[in-house]
LODRENMI-437690 format. One record per residue: x, y, z of N, C-alpha, C in turn; residue in three letters; residue number from 1. Coordinates in nm, 4 decimals. Layout:
<rs>
+----------+----------+----------+----------+----------+----------+----------+----------+----------+------+-----+
:      npx :      npy :      npz :     capx :     capy :     capz :      cpx :      cpy :      cpz : code : pos :
+----------+----------+----------+----------+----------+----------+----------+----------+----------+------+-----+
:        X :        Y :        Z :        X :        Y :        Z :        X :        Y :        Z :  ALA : NUM :
...
+----------+----------+----------+----------+----------+----------+----------+----------+----------+------+-----+
</rs>
This chain:
<rs>
+----------+----------+----------+----------+----------+----------+----------+----------+----------+------+-----+
:      npx :      npy :      npz :     capx :     capy :     capz :      cpx :      cpy :      cpz : code : pos :
+----------+----------+----------+----------+----------+----------+----------+----------+----------+------+-----+
:   0.0835 :  -0.1177 :   0.0000 :   0.0000 :   0.0000 :   0.0000 :   0.0884 :   0.1246 :   0.0000 :  GLN :   1 :
:   0.0423 :   0.2272 :  -0.0711 :   0.1153 :   0.3521 :  -0.0826 :   0.0511 :   0.4558 :   0.0086 :  VAL :   2 :
:   0.1341 :   0.5298 :   0.0790 :   0.0876 :   0.6406 :   0.1606 :   0.1482 :   0.7705 :   0.1088 :  GLN :   3 :
:   0.0633 :   0.8712 :   0.0902 :   0.1058 :   1.0021 :   0.0435 :   0.0610 :   1.1061 :   0.1456 :  LEU :   4 :
:   0.1516 :   1.1939 :   0.1852 :   0.1214 :   1.2954 :   0.2853 :   0.1645 :   1.4312 :   0.2332 :  VAL :   5 :
:   0.0662 :   1.5204 :   0.2135 :   0.0937 :   1.6550 :   0.1665 :   0.1271 :   1.7469 :   0.2834 :  GLU :   6 :
:   0.2070 :   1.8482 :   0.2560 :   0.2369 :   1.9514 :   0.3539 :   0.2719 :   2.0799 :   0.2805 :  SER :   7 :
:   0.2765 :   2.1903 :   0.3540 :   0.3167 :   2.3174 :   0.2976 :   0.2041 :   2.4138 :   0.2681 :  GLY :   8 :
:   0.0802 :   2.3721 :   0.2869 :  -0.0319 :   2.4613 :   0.2651 :  -0.0422 :   2.5651 :   0.3757 :  GLY :   9 :
:  -0.1296 :   2.6627 :   0.3537 :  -0.1498 :   2.7677 :   0.4511 :  -0.2140 :   2.8891 :   0.3887 :  GLY :  10 :
:  -0.2028 :   3.0011 :   0.4585 :  -0.2598 :   3.1281 :   0.4148 :  -0.1508 :   3.2143 :   0.3534 :  LEU :  11 :
:  -0.1796 :   3.2706 :   0.2367 :  -0.0831 :   3.3547 :   0.1679 :  -0.1562 :   3.4710 :   0.1012 :  VAL :  12 :
:  -0.0881 :   3.5838 :   0.0886 :  -0.1437 :   3.6993 :   0.0193 :  -0.1426 :   3.6777 :  -0.1316 :  GLN :  13 :
:  -0.2395 :   3.7375 :  -0.2003 :  -0.2401 :   3.7345 :  -0.3463 :  -0.1077 :   3.7869 :  -0.3998 :  ALA :  14 :
:  -0.0549 :   3.7177 :  -0.5007 :   0.0748 :   3.7515 :  -0.5562 :   0.1906 :   3.6804 :  -0.4902 :  GLY :  15 :
:   0.1652 :   3.6144 :  -0.3794 :   0.2686 :   3.5444 :  -0.3067 :   0.2927 :   3.4040 :  -0.3589 :  GLY :  16 :
:   0.3769 :   3.3301 :  -0.2862 :   0.4187 :   3.1969 :  -0.3284 :   0.4096 :   3.0974 :  -0.2140 :  SER :  17 :
:   0.3884 :   2.9714 :  -0.2498 :   0.3956 :   2.8595 :  -0.1577 :   0.4599 :   2.7419 :  -0.2299 :  LEU :  18 :
:   0.5261 :   2.6553 :  -0.1545 :   0.5746 :   2.5296 :  -0.2087 :   0.5120 :   2.4149 :  -0.1313 :  ARG :  19 :
:   0.4348 :   2.3337 :  -0.2016 :   0.3746 :   2.2156 :  -0.1421 :   0.4676 :   2.0962 :  -0.1585 :  LEU :  20 :
:   0.4663 :   2.0076 :  -0.0600 :   0.5428 :   1.8841 :  -0.0655 :   0.4502 :   1.7654 :  -0.0482 :  SER :  21 :
:   0.4881 :   1.6526 :  -0.1058 :   0.4144 :   1.5280 :  -0.0920 :   0.5153 :   1.4176 :  -0.0652 :  CYS :  22 :
:   0.5159 :   1.3659 :   0.0562 :   0.6070 :   1.2591 :   0.0950 :   0.5412 :   1.1242 :   0.0691 :  ALA :  23 :
:   0.6110 :   1.0369 :  -0.0027 :   0.5566 :   0.9076 :  -0.0434 :   0.6286 :   0.7932 :   0.0265 :  ALA :  24 :
:   0.5530 :   0.6879 :   0.0557 :   0.6104 :   0.5655 :   0.1114 :   0.5260 :   0.4468 :   0.0675 :  SER :  25 :
:   0.5808 :   0.3254 :   0.0792 :   0.5050 :   0.2041 :   0.0531 :   0.5368 :   0.1319 :  -0.0768 :  GLY :  26 :
:   0.5959 :   0.2013 :  -0.1727 :   0.6434 :   0.1389 :  -0.2946 :   0.7551 :   0.2230 :  -0.3536 :  ARG :  27 :
:   0.8180 :   0.1717 :  -0.4569 :   0.9305 :   0.2419 :  -0.5170 :   0.8815 :   0.3691 :  -0.5845 :  THR :  28 :
:   0.9081 :   0.4821 :  -0.5202 :   0.8587 :   0.6109 :  -0.5654 :   0.9028 :   0.6421 :  -0.7076 :  PHE :  29 :
:   1.0271 :   0.6123 :  -0.7393 :   1.0846 :   0.6518 :  -0.8676 :   1.0260 :   0.5778 :  -0.9872 :  SER :  30 :
:   0.9467 :   0.4729 :  -0.9664 :   0.8902 :   0.3947 :  -1.0765 :   0.7602 :   0.4508 :  -1.1321 :  ASP :  31 :
:   0.7039 :   0.5536 :  -1.0699 :   0.5677 :   0.5946 :  -1.1019 :   0.5562 :   0.7434 :  -1.1300 :  TYR :  32 :
:   0.4679 :   0.7757 :  -1.2246 :   0.4305 :   0.9140 :  -1.2474 :   0.3510 :   0.9675 :  -1.1279 :  ALA :  33 :
:   0.3536 :   1.0994 :  -1.1103 :   0.2842 :   1.1646 :  -0.9998 :   0.2083 :   1.2860 :  -1.0521 :  MET :  34 :
:   0.1065 :   1.3264 :  -0.9771 :   0.0290 :   1.4423 :  -1.0167 :  -0.0194 :   1.5240 :  -0.8988 :  GLY :  35 :
:  -0.0593 :   1.6470 :  -0.9281 :  -0.1226 :   1.7358 :  -0.8312 :  -0.2619 :   1.7737 :  -0.8811 :  TRP :  36 :
:  -0.3584 :   1.7737 :  -0.7901 :  -0.4953 :   1.8155 :  -0.8161 :  -0.5388 :   1.9127 :  -0.7069 :  PHE :  37 :
:  -0.6498 :   1.9812 :  -0.7301 :  -0.7093 :   2.0623 :  -0.6249 :  -0.8607 :   2.0565 :  -0.6351 :  ARG :  38 :
:  -0.9268 :   2.0874 :  -0.5241 :  -1.0716 :   2.0901 :  -0.5215 :  -1.1190 :   2.2039 :  -0.4319 :  GLN :  39 :
:  -1.1935 :   2.2953 :  -0.4904 :  -1.2548 :   2.4047 :  -0.4170 :  -1.3964 :   2.3651 :  -0.3765 :  ALA :  40 :
:  -1.4518 :   2.4270 :  -0.2713 :  -1.5875 :   2.3918 :  -0.2273 :  -1.6891 :   2.4029 :  -0.3401 :  PRO :  41 :
:  -1.7697 :   2.2983 :  -0.3580 :  -1.8742 :   2.2976 :  -0.4588 :  -1.8269 :   2.2769 :  -0.6015 :  GLY :  42 :
:  -1.6995 :   2.2494 :  -0.6214 :  -1.6453 :   2.2318 :  -0.7554 :  -1.5842 :   2.0932 :  -0.7722 :  LYS :  43 :
:  -1.5693 :   2.0525 :  -0.8980 :  -1.5065 :   1.9249 :  -0.9306 :  -1.3574 :   1.9290 :  -0.8999 :  GLU :  44 :
:  -1.3010 :   1.8120 :  -0.8729 :  -1.1564 :   1.8015 :  -0.8578 :  -1.0895 :   1.8386 :  -0.9895 :  ARG :  45 :
:  -0.9901 :   1.9241 :  -0.9815 :  -0.9269 :   1.9832 :  -1.0976 :  -0.7818 :   1.9386 :  -1.1091 :  GLU :  46 :
:  -0.7449 :   1.8900 :  -1.2270 :  -0.6063 :   1.8550 :  -1.2545 :  -0.5203 :   1.9800 :  -1.2634 :  PHE :  47 :
:  -0.4007 :   1.9724 :  -1.2070 :  -0.3064 :   2.0842 :  -1.2110 :  -0.1798 :   2.0522 :  -1.2891 :  LEU :  48 :
:  -0.1139 :   1.9427 :  -1.2543 :   0.0162 :   1.9135 :  -1.3132 :   0.0515 :   1.7674 :  -1.2937 :  ALA :  49 :
:   0.1338 :   1.7136 :  -1.3841 :   0.1818 :   1.5764 :  -1.3741 :   0.3284 :   1.5711 :  -1.4128 :  ALA :  50 :
:   0.3969 :   1.4676 :  -1.3641 :   0.5392 :   1.4507 :  -1.3913 :   0.5688 :   1.3025 :  -1.4085 :  ILE :  51 :
:   0.6550 :   1.2695 :  -1.5050 :   0.6898 :   1.1307 :  -1.5330 :   0.7782 :   1.0731 :  -1.4233 :  SER :  52 :
:   0.8015 :   0.9425 :  -1.4318 :   0.8723 :   0.8707 :  -1.3254 :   1.0109 :   0.9265 :  -1.2964 :  TRP :  53 :
:   1.0781 :   0.9759 :  -1.4002 :   1.2137 :   1.0267 :  -1.3826 :   1.2212 :   1.1795 :  -1.3893 :  ASN :  54 :
:   1.1062 :   1.2444 :  -1.3951 :   1.1028 :   1.3887 :  -1.4039 :   1.1296 :   1.4448 :  -1.5415 :  GLY :  55 :
:   1.1442 :   1.3577 :  -1.6420 :   1.1793 :   1.4021 :  -1.7752 :   1.0673 :   1.4692 :  -1.8524 :  GLY :  56 :
:   0.9427 :   1.4430 :  -1.8150 :   0.8274 :   1.5008 :  -1.8827 :   0.7330 :   1.5616 :  -1.7803 :  SER :  57 :
:   0.6811 :   1.6798 :  -1.8117 :   0.5808 :   1.7450 :  -1.7278 :   0.4650 :   1.7919 :  -1.8132 :  THR :  58 :
:   0.3496 :   1.8067 :  -1.7496 :   0.2290 :   1.8491 :  -1.8184 :   0.1478 :   1.9338 :  -1.7222 :  TYR :  59 :
:   0.0987 :   2.0500 :  -1.7696 :   0.0278 :   2.1441 :  -1.6848 :  -0.1087 :   2.1805 :  -1.7404 :  TYR :  60 :
:  -0.2032 :   2.2029 :  -1.6498 :  -0.3302 :   2.2616 :  -1.6883 :  -0.3087 :   2.4061 :  -1.7314 :  ALA :  61 :
:  -0.3905 :   2.4524 :  -1.8248 :  -0.3770 :   2.5892 :  -1.8739 :  -0.3912 :   2.6925 :  -1.7624 :  ASP :  62 :
:  -0.4714 :   2.6624 :  -1.6619 :  -0.4988 :   2.7576 :  -1.5555 :  -0.3772 :   2.7895 :  -1.4694 :  SER :  63 :
:  -0.2773 :   2.7006 :  -1.4683 :  -0.1606 :   2.7212 :  -1.3831 :  -0.0305 :   2.7275 :  -1.4609 :  VAL :  64 :
:  -0.0361 :   2.7049 :  -1.5896 :   0.0848 :   2.7046 :  -1.6717 :   0.1544 :   2.8402 :  -1.6627 :  LYS :  65 :
:   0.2840 :   2.8373 :  -1.6353 :   0.3612 :   2.9591 :  -1.6196 :   0.3669 :   3.0110 :  -1.4779 :  GLY :  66 :
:   0.2791 :   2.9636 :  -1.3903 :   0.2782 :   3.0046 :  -1.2505 :   0.3222 :   2.8931 :  -1.1556 :  ARG :  67 :
:   0.2832 :   2.7689 :  -1.1864 :   0.3139 :   2.6549 :  -1.1007 :   0.4196 :   2.5678 :  -1.1673 :  PHE :  68 :
:   0.5038 :   2.5052 :  -1.0852 :   0.6058 :   2.4141 :  -1.1345 :   0.6030 :   2.2856 :  -1.0527 :  THR :  69 :
:   0.5890 :   2.1723 :  -1.1212 :   0.5942 :   2.0423 :  -1.0552 :   0.7358 :   1.9864 :  -1.0662 :  ILE :  70 :
:   0.7828 :   1.9242 :  -0.9595 :   0.9144 :   1.8623 :  -0.9605 :   0.9150 :   1.7448 :  -0.8640 :  SER :  71 :
:   1.0198 :   1.6640 :  -0.8707 :   1.0298 :   1.5511 :  -0.7789 :   1.1751 :   1.5264 :  -0.7434 :  ARG :  72 :
:   1.1967 :   1.4736 :  -0.6245 :   1.3279 :   1.4320 :  -0.5787 :   1.3149 :   1.2851 :  -0.5412 :  ASP :  73 :
:   1.3535 :   1.1976 :  -0.6329 :   1.3353 :   1.0542 :  -0.6102 :   1.4207 :   1.0017 :  -0.4950 :  ASN :  74 :
:   1.5355 :   1.0631 :  -0.4713 :   1.6202 :   1.0220 :  -0.3601 :   1.5525 :   1.0466 :  -0.2257 :  ALA :  75 :
:   1.4639 :   1.1465 :  -0.2199 :   1.3920 :   1.1793 :  -0.0976 :   1.2473 :   1.1312 :  -0.0988 :  LYS :  76 :
:   1.2057 :   1.0621 :  -0.2049 :   1.0675 :   1.0136 :  -0.2194 :   0.9659 :   1.1261 :  -0.2002 :  ASN :  77 :
:   0.9942 :   1.2400 :  -0.2611 :   0.9119 :   1.3589 :  -0.2388 :   0.8761 :   1.4270 :  -0.3706 :  THR :  78 :
:   0.7512 :   1.4661 :  -0.3821 :   0.6974 :   1.5429 :  -0.4932 :   0.6738 :   1.6860 :  -0.4461 :  LEU :  79 :
:   0.6956 :   1.7833 :  -0.5347 :   0.6794 :   1.9236 :  -0.4999 :   0.5882 :   1.9946 :  -0.5987 :  TYR :  80 :
:   0.5235 :   2.1003 :  -0.5507 :   0.4526 :   2.1929 :  -0.6368 :   0.4875 :   2.3341 :  -0.5920 :  LEU :  81 :
:   0.5673 :   2.4026 :  -0.6721 :   0.5997 :   2.5422 :  -0.6461 :   0.4916 :   2.6284 :  -0.7084 :  GLN :  82 :
:   0.4265 :   2.7110 :  -0.6276 :   0.3157 :   2.7939 :  -0.6715 :   0.3539 :   2.9407 :  -0.6557 :  MET :  83 :
:   0.3597 :   3.0118 :  -0.7663 :   0.3929 :   3.1534 :  -0.7673 :   0.2752 :   3.2345 :  -0.8194 :  ASN :  84 :
:   0.2789 :   3.3650 :  -0.7943 :   0.1746 :   3.4565 :  -0.8412 :   0.0356 :   3.4057 :  -0.8057 :  SER :  85 :
:   0.0186 :   3.3673 :  -0.6812 :  -0.1074 :   3.3078 :  -0.6376 :  -0.2220 :   3.4082 :  -0.6426 :  LEU :  86 :
:  -0.3395 :   3.3572 :  -0.6775 :  -0.4613 :   3.4356 :  -0.6898 :  -0.5658 :   3.3827 :  -0.5927 :  LYS :  87 :
:  -0.6627 :   3.4662 :  -0.5528 :  -0.7692 :   3.4156 :  -0.4648 :  -0.8406 :   3.2928 :  -0.5204 :  PRO :  88 :
:  -0.8549 :   3.2826 :  -0.6522 :  -0.9204 :   3.1678 :  -0.7122 :  -0.8383 :   3.0397 :  -0.7043 :  GLU :  89 :
:  -0.7142 :   3.0481 :  -0.6573 :  -0.6341 :   2.9289 :  -0.6307 :  -0.6692 :   2.8642 :  -0.4973 :  ASP :  90 :
:  -0.7530 :   2.9278 :  -0.4181 :  -0.7928 :   2.8736 :  -0.2885 :  -0.8631 :   2.7395 :  -0.3069 :  THR :  91 :
:  -0.8121 :   2.6357 :  -0.2419 :  -0.8650 :   2.5006 :  -0.2563 :  -0.7878 :   2.4064 :  -0.1656 :  ALA :  92 :
:  -0.8352 :   2.2829 :  -0.1568 :  -0.7569 :   2.1758 :  -0.0972 :  -0.6748 :   2.1121 :  -0.2082 :  VAL :  93 :
:  -0.5456 :   2.0986 :  -0.1857 :  -0.4534 :   2.0459 :  -0.2860 :  -0.4140 :   1.9027 :  -0.2514 :  TYR :  94 :
:  -0.4199 :   1.8153 :  -0.3519 :  -0.3937 :   1.6732 :  -0.3344 :  -0.2812 :   1.6274 :  -0.4258 :  TYR :  95 :
:  -0.1950 :   1.5402 :  -0.3755 :  -0.1012 :   1.4705 :  -0.4627 :  -0.1529 :   1.3299 :  -0.4885 :  CYS :  96 :
:  -0.1066 :   1.2696 :  -0.5986 :  -0.1537 :   1.1385 :  -0.6392 :  -0.0436 :   1.0625 :  -0.7116 :  ALA :  97 :
:  -0.0517 :   0.9291 :  -0.7047 :   0.0464 :   0.8405 :  -0.7656 :  -0.0195 :   0.7531 :  -0.8715 :  SER :  98 :
:   0.0488 :   0.7319 :  -0.9824 :   0.0012 :   0.6584 :  -1.0988 :  -0.0620 :   0.5238 :  -1.0672 :  GLU :  99 :
:  -0.1723 :   0.4908 :  -1.1377 :  -0.2452 :   0.3650 :  -1.1237 :  -0.2076 :   0.2547 :  -1.2218 :  GLY : 100 :
:  -0.2494 :   0.2574 :  -1.3518 :  -0.3274 :   0.3633 :  -1.4084 :  -0.4527 :   0.3060 :  -1.4743 :  SER : 101 :
:  -0.5661 :   0.3730 :  -1.4535 :  -0.6918 :   0.3329 :  -1.5147 :  -0.7297 :   0.4180 :  -1.6331 :  GLY : 102 :
:  -0.6388 :   0.5036 :  -1.6762 :  -0.6632 :   0.5937 :  -1.7880 :  -0.5326 :   0.6189 :  -1.8594 :  SER : 103 :
:  -0.5417 :   0.6558 :  -1.9864 :  -0.4240 :   0.6951 :  -2.0631 :  -0.3905 :   0.8423 :  -2.0466 :  LYS : 104 :
:  -0.4788 :   0.9175 :  -1.9828 :  -0.4633 :   1.0617 :  -1.9720 :  -0.4182 :   1.1012 :  -1.8324 :  ARG : 105 :
:  -0.3057 :   1.1707 :  -1.8241 :  -0.2521 :   1.2096 :  -1.6935 :  -0.3339 :   1.3194 :  -1.6277 :  VAL : 106 :
:  -0.4212 :   1.3858 :  -1.7035 :  -0.5074 :   1.4876 :  -1.6464 :  -0.6419 :   1.4319 :  -1.5999 :  ASP : 107 :
:  -0.6585 :   1.3008 :  -1.6050 :  -0.7781 :   1.2312 :  -1.5602 :  -0.7483 :   1.1672 :  -1.4246 :  ASP : 108 :
:  -0.8335 :   1.1888 :  -1.3269 :  -0.8103 :   1.1333 :  -1.1941 :  -0.8031 :   0.9809 :  -1.1940 :  SER : 109 :
:  -0.8659 :   0.9154 :  -1.2933 :  -0.8622 :   0.7694 :  -1.3026 :  -0.7245 :   0.7153 :  -1.3386 :  ASN : 110 :
:  -0.6344 :   0.8008 :  -1.3823 :  -0.4966 :   0.7612 :  -1.4078 :  -0.4241 :   0.7243 :  -1.2785 :  PHE : 111 :
:  -0.4725 :   0.7745 :  -1.1657 :  -0.4025 :   0.7645 :  -1.0383 :  -0.4705 :   0.6666 :  -0.9439 :  TYR : 112 :
:  -0.3902 :   0.5876 :  -0.8739 :  -0.4413 :   0.4859 :  -0.7832 :  -0.4369 :   0.5282 :  -0.6365 :  ALA : 113 :
:  -0.3461 :   0.6178 :  -0.6013 :  -0.3251 :   0.6537 :  -0.4615 :  -0.3295 :   0.8043 :  -0.4444 :  TYR : 114 :
:  -0.3910 :   0.8472 :  -0.3341 :  -0.4141 :   0.9889 :  -0.3078 :  -0.3780 :   1.0248 :  -0.1648 :  TRP : 115 :
:  -0.3253 :   1.1450 :  -0.1464 :  -0.3066 :   1.1976 :  -0.0130 :  -0.4353 :   1.2544 :   0.0425 :  GLY : 116 :
:  -0.4311 :   1.2999 :   0.1670 :  -0.5483 :   1.3553 :   0.2334 :  -0.5715 :   1.5023 :   0.2008 :  GLN : 117 :
:  -0.4738 :   1.5671 :   0.1441 :  -0.4879 :   1.7048 :   0.1015 :  -0.4327 :   1.8052 :   0.2009 :  GLY : 118 :
:  -0.3983 :   1.9225 :   0.1491 :  -0.3542 :   2.0336 :   0.2321 :  -0.4236 :   2.1602 :   0.1836 :  THR : 119 :
:  -0.4735 :   2.2399 :   0.2773 :  -0.5510 :   2.3587 :   0.2437 :  -0.4597 :   2.4736 :   0.2042 :  GLN : 120 :
:  -0.4916 :   2.5361 :   0.0912 :  -0.4255 :   2.6581 :   0.0474 :  -0.5310 :   2.7676 :   0.0396 :  VAL : 121 :
:  -0.5082 :   2.8777 :   0.1097 :  -0.6002 :   2.9903 :   0.1088 :  -0.5240 :   3.1149 :   0.0669 :  THR : 122 :
:  -0.5721 :   3.1795 :  -0.0382 :  -0.5085 :   3.3002 :  -0.0910 :  -0.6003 :   3.4175 :  -0.0630 :  VAL : 123 :
:  -0.5533 :   3.5129 :   0.0140 :  -0.6329 :   3.6285 :   0.0522 :  -0.6136 :   3.7424 :  -0.0466 :  SER : 124 :
:  -0.7157 :   3.8304 :  -0.0532 :  -0.7105 :   3.9465 :  -0.1414 :  -0.6274 :   4.0577 :  -0.0810 :  SER : 125 :
+----------+----------+----------+----------+----------+----------+----------+----------+----------+------+-----+
</rs>
């Protein structure tokens, strides 16, 4: 079984930055693609970014492209999401996820088999 634990969320001013971390355990971290999603109250879970097993390929949602950067450190079994130029509409619970895969599309939640519990990000005006 895989366990994923997010950290780094909190309250930040609009225009500010946060770096989220996702610590993984339970299987060989470096063998699997990883992704970040978020969910705001009353809205569907939204894909943000994905990264291949070795970090060689990344893919971003249009809403965060140019502002967010996904990365991984396989030696530390940790996934990161650097978030810059944050906006109030970025307020949500942020989740990391590990490849399953039940889909061919990395922007589909069915691609991922394991999920963290989430970390709250709140961006104030």
